[in-house]
MIVO-775595 format. One line per field, with one value per residue (C-alpha): x, y, z; residue number from 1. Coordinates in steps of 0.001 Angstrom, whole numbers, padded with zeros to 6 digits, always signed. Example, Ala and Ser with C-alpha at 12.3 -4.5 7.8 and 13.67 -1.06 7.14 Angstrom:
REM MIVO-775595
xx <- c(+012300_+013670)
yy <- c(-004500_-001060)
zz <- c(+007800_+007140)
num <- c(1_2)
//
This chain:
REM MIVO-775595
xx <- c(+020286_+017992_+019585_+019452_+022742_+023956_+026726_+026906_+025104_+021941_+018167_+015771_+017657_+020615_+018657_+019547_+017550_+019072_+017990_+021523_+023840_+026319_+025503_+027971_+030700_+030381_+033575_+034731_+032487_+029494_+026278_+024486_+020876_+018177_+016168_+012384_+012134_+014402_+013562_+013478_+014936_+015865_+019510_+019136_+018287_+021363_+023585_+021854_+022216_+025811_+025050_+026703_+029412_+030190_+032488_+030547_+029077_+027289_+024142_+021834_+020066_+021174_+018225_+016635_+015337_+014876_+016404_+019952_+020726_+024206_+027054_+030786_+032210_+035149_+034556_+034851_+033036_+029969_+029918_+030219_+027459_+024719_+023278_+021673_+020473_+016823_+016961_+014800_+016880_+016837_+019855_+021220_+024038_+024893_+023584_+019992_+018318_+019093_+018042_+021117_+023225_+026356_+025838_+028341_+027126_+027316_+024985_+022274_+019232_+017080_+013376_+010957_+008576_+005476_+006600_+006071_+008938_+007411_+007134_+010573_+012302_+010448_+011959_+015576_+016742_+013728_+012899_+016451_+016908_+013747_+015024_+018357_+016791_+014238_+016445_+020108_+020900_+019093_+019999_+020446_+019103_+015448_+013269_+009823_+007180_+009443_+008171_+009739_+009188_+009268_+008944_+007151_+005222_+003344_+006424_+007867_+010773_+008739_+005772_+007889_+010077_+006981_+005557_+008841_+009196_+005766_+006799_+009725_+007320_+007948_+005187_+005304_+004479_+004400_+004163_+002431_+001154_-002601_-002917_-001195_-002550_-005737_-003653_-001330_-003474_-002801_+001008_+001629_+000068_-000209_-000229_+000686_-000932_+000883_-000114_+001077_+003815_+003177_+005856_+007987_+008844_+008235_+005373_+005173_+006864_+006005_+002239_+002023_+003972_+005480_+007552_+004480_+002486_+005295_+005637_+001875_+001727_+004710_+003623_+006551_+009247_+010014_+011097_+013936_+014503_+013897_+014230_+014554_+014957_+013808_+016994_+017423_+013756_+013392_+016680_+015996_+012553_+014134_+016691_+013924_+011760_+014402_+013975_+016844_+019586_+017584_+019037_+018590_+019055_+019482_+019490_+018249_+018253_+014783_+014675_+018427_+021429_+021555_+023968_+026765_+025691_+027716_+028024_+026883_+023444_+023152_+023822_+020265_+019134_+022561_+021553_+023134_+023253_+024210_+024221_+024126_+023975_+022613_+025859_+027418_+024532_+024756_+028546_+028609_+026608_+025323_+023995_+022402_+020550_+019495_+017805_+016307_+014974_+013246_+011703_+010484_+009199_+007097_+005692_+004743_+003106_+001091_+002772_+004411_+002358_+004359_+002657_+003757_+002542_+003437_+005190_+006748_+008244_+012026_+011582_+009643_+012485_+012070_+008409_+009355_+011960_+009622_+006826_+009103_+010595_+007161_+005950_+003910_+005415_+002956_+004842_+007369_+008010_+009353_+010532_+009350_+011947_+010311)
yy <- c(+051326_+048535_+046113_+042546_+040671_+037334_+035827_+032548_+031416_+029373_+029340_+031641_+030959_+032886_+036162_+038009_+041136_+043548_+046988_+047832_+047707_+050611_+053325_+052872_+055461_+057596_+057253_+059842_+059951_+058610_+060003_+058593_+057618_+057236_+054411_+054365_+051133_+048296_+046130_+042333_+040541_+036945_+037956_+038611_+034937_+033980_+036093_+034718_+031080_+031416_+030741_+034112_+034085_+037195_+037869_+037537_+039096_+041521_+043648_+042098_+043890_+045896_+048151_+050911_+054425_+057300_+060714_+062018_+062095_+063595_+064592_+064585_+067970_+069304_+066731_+068441_+065602_+066244_+069901_+068991_+066383_+068801_+066464_+068147_+066879_+065877_+064970_+061954_+059169_+055513_+053329_+049888_+049338_+046756_+047122_+048300_+046148_+048843_+052263_+053875_+052988_+054701_+054903_+055923_+059236_+058066_+055128_+057305_+058239_+061306_+060557_+062763_+064727_+063091_+059473_+057945_+056167_+052677_+052914_+054501_+051707_+049137_+050737_+050104_+046473_+044969_+048056_+048616_+044887_+044817_+047858_+046384_+042981_+044561_+047203_+046182_+042461_+041777_+045055_+044419_+040855_+041568_+043828_+045372_+042657_+039783_+037313_+037368_+034802_+036171_+033734_+034451_+037555_+037187_+038422_+041914_+041586_+039499_+041907_+044934_+043181_+042116_+045641_+047183_+044669_+045732_+049382_+048463_+047042_+043330_+040721_+039023_+035499_+035298_+032435_+032629_+030236_+029794_+031706_+034783_+034683_+036745_+039790_+039777_+039040_+042529_+042597_+040314_+039364_+035656_+034087_+030454_+029486_+026867_+024889_+026053_+024313_+024396_+026181_+027025_+030380_+029027_+027313_+023733_+024036_+020408_+021023_+022527_+021716_+025203_+024390_+023278_+026329_+028690_+027011_+027248_+030945_+031857_+029743_+027409_+030084_+030283_+033345_+035687_+036564_+034453_+036106_+033414_+034135_+030671_+028782_+025048_+024108_+025987_+026260_+023199_+024598_+027928_+026396_+024488_+027615_+029699_+030956_+030749_+033132_+033718_+034820_+032916_+035264_+033439_+036039_+034255_+031054_+030857_+027056_+026560_+027462_+026388_+023437_+023408_+022350_+021785_+024714_+022381_+022588_+025999_+024581_+023698_+027355_+029015_+030464_+032909_+032687_+035206_+035295_+039050_+040988_+044449_+046069_+045630_+047566_+050542_+050806_+054580_+057328_+058349_+054882_+054494_+057795_+057168_+053942_+055393_+058461_+056337_+054004_+056917_+058630_+055604_+055424_+059112_+058780_+055745_+053496_+051251_+049810_+049128_+046775_+046694_+043329_+043257_+045448_+043736_+045353_+044949_+043004_+040423_+039825_+036051_+036400_+038369_+035862_+032949_+034655_+035218_+031729_+030108_+031779_+034563_+037462_+039039_+042285_+044090_+043066_+045730_+046086_+049207_+050677_+052728)
zz <- c(-017484_-018681_-021120_-022434_-022561_-023886_-021729_-023644_-026816_-026518_-026590_-024762_-021531_-022974_-022812_-019600_-018770_-016232_-015024_-013863_-016877_-017251_-019798_-022687_-023291_-026408_-028488_-031042_-034075_-032128_-030650_-027597_-028300_-025653_-027192_-027351_-029351_-030421_-033411_-033268_-036298_-037100_-037065_-033320_-032848_-034893_-032614_-029510_-030639_-031814_-035493_-036065_-033368_-031327_-028409_-025158_-023153_-025451_-025500_-028090_-030935_-033934_-034716_-032675_-032508_-030110_-029496_-029291_-025567_-025652_-027944_-027338_-026494_-028520_-031263_-034637_-036380_-034199_-035201_-038881_-038652_-037636_-034999_-031968_-028606_-028926_-032626_-033531_-035014_-036052_-036688_-037448_-034952_-032290_-028748_-029293_-026603_-024050_-022802_-024361_-027389_-028727_-032480_-035185_-036566_-040157_-039333_-037766_-039865_-039099_-038717_-040685_-038475_-039972_-039350_-035913_-034174_-034362_-038147_-038483_-036545_-038664_-041767_-040752_-040921_-042680_-044736_-045974_-046568_-048663_-050548_-051629_-052365_-054685_-056285_-056274_-056173_-059437_-061119_-064835_-064615_-063803_-065914_-065747_-066136_-065064_-062463_-058982_-056218_-052655_-049773_-046495_-047486_-044199_-042324_-042283_-044714_-047148_-047048_-047810_-050388_-052310_-052217_-053355_-056184_-057411_-057143_-059424_-061995_-061352_-061124_-057735_-056605_-052810_-050335_-046974_-044330_-044161_-040884_-042359_-045903_-045313_-044320_-047346_-050380_-051763_-051487_-054477_-057814_-057042_-053569_-052846_-049543_-047465_-044409_-041006_-039048_-035313_-033267_-036310_-037869_-041367_-043237_-044521_-047902_-048718_-048418_-051933_-055088_-055351_-058429_-060384_-059266_-060269_-063664_-064129_-063209_-065397_-068389_-067855_-067812_-064088_-062121_-063050_-059394_-056295_-052885_-050233_-046535_-045442_-046251_-045800_-046349_-049634_-051504_-053708_-054534_-055388_-057740_-059537_-059911_-061679_-065209_-067672_-066480_-063309_-059961_-056687_-053712_-050403_-047642_-044502_-042453_-040852_-041349_-041060_-043181_-046824_-047125_-049712_-053189_-056381_-058756_-061555_-059930_-061648_-065123_-066275_-066170_-066555_-063203_-060801_-057006_-054338_-050543_-049691_-046431_-045703_-044558_-047999_-049554_-047173_-047071_-047446_-045805_-049224_-050045_-046608_-046930_-050544_-049485_-046296_-048108_-050746_-048152_-046005_-049152_-050125_-046579_-046603_-050037_-048937_-051510_-048876_-046028_-042866_-040433_-036783_-035526_-031829_-029285_-026262_-023191_-023092_-019850_-021875_-024321_-024063_-025012_-028110_-029280_-028609_-030569_-033575_-033572_-033202_-036386_-034806_-036726_-039167_-039660_-037502_-033892_-031532_-027961_-026156_-023829_-021095)
num <- c(1_2_3_4_5_6_7_8_9_10_11_12_13_14_15_16_17_18_19_20_21_22_23_24_25_26_27_28_29_30_31_32_33_34_35_36_37_38_39_40_41_42_43_44_45_46_47_48_49_50_51_52_53_54_55_56_57_58_59_60_61_62_63_64_65_66_67_68_69_70_71_72_73_74_75_76_77_78_79_80_81_82_83_84_85_86_87_88_89_90_91_92_93_94_95_96_97_98_99_100_101_102_103_104_105_106_107_108_109_110_111_112_113_114_115_116_117_118_119_120_121_122_123_124_125_126_127_128_129_130_131_132_133_134_135_136_137_138_139_140_141_142_143_144_145_146_147_148_149_150_151_152_153_154_155_156_157_158_159_160_161_162_163_164_165_166_167_168_169_170_171_172_173_174_175_176_177_178_179_180_181_182_183_184_185_186_187_188_189_190_191_192_193_194_195_196_197_198_199_200_201_202_203_204_205_206_207_208_209_210_211_212_213_214_215_216_217_218_219_220_221_222_223_224_225_226_227_228_229_230_231_232_233_234_235_236_237_238_239_240_241_242_243_244_245_246_247_248_249_250_251_252_253_254_255_256_257_258_259_260_261_262_263_264_265_266_267_268_269_270_271_272_273_274_275_276_277_278_279_280_281_282_283_284_285_286_287_288_289_290_291_292_293_294_295_296_297_298_299_300_301_302_303_304_305_306_307_308_309_310_311_312_313_314_315_316_317_318_319_320_321_322_323_324_325_326_327_328_329_330_331_332_333_334_335_336_337_338)
//
């Protein structure tokens, strides 16, 4: 089968496409998916580079969608699950840059008939991440009408997080680079437009005094929730934009990992900080499906706009990674698997 492997961590040169990789076995409790699309996410670049170490070699990717190709015979768990050959499914599981992926049954999500596969795949990693960021990490700390700062609303996760925060009744300040700003003026209440940085996945966060703008917009109070996937370039800005008893959520490393800082840095605002990951917010089948059902429901009702920016052939995996890391992503980026 076609697949993309990483044999040793590195840059684009670490991506090895092959048309002759073995089809994976299907262990107990799994279903074999014939993939139509794989999603591209920043976490894929972290696995490729070695920032998040994995045993090599491995098939890259952890998000995909397609149809159930086969089920294990004489597996009682398969019979209880209700899955059938041909069912449309999306998932978040390792090994999606391939024609076939063995997926744990409790991680597979059925795709509603009226949602196309491109949109459905886009709703997995970025959609579910946006869901827990907007609904769970600040639960009890953020209330209707509070100001929330969401970085990089020009990208997929930022776009959908901002929209979901508004659906929750929060007021949203977004940031976006100048080249992406025209497409996202409606996803937040206030937009801070930043200058572009050539060949980078993030904007120039020194080109505007974000702290002053946030204080101006919020009448000096700051934001009760700050959702920051940029990392090293923005964490100081985030800490200075917090309201009293506000929460700083650092969930990504687009500009590099956030360095250690003293806990006393939180004292001026009696602030909170957390560094969450998606898997801890979809730990059970019930929680996974609750989040997926709400995201799909918003899409079907027209309340959540999912933008697919680019679709690359799997053979052009290096082109996809280069596009993302050079700041090209203005929505979801997918690989089509013929």
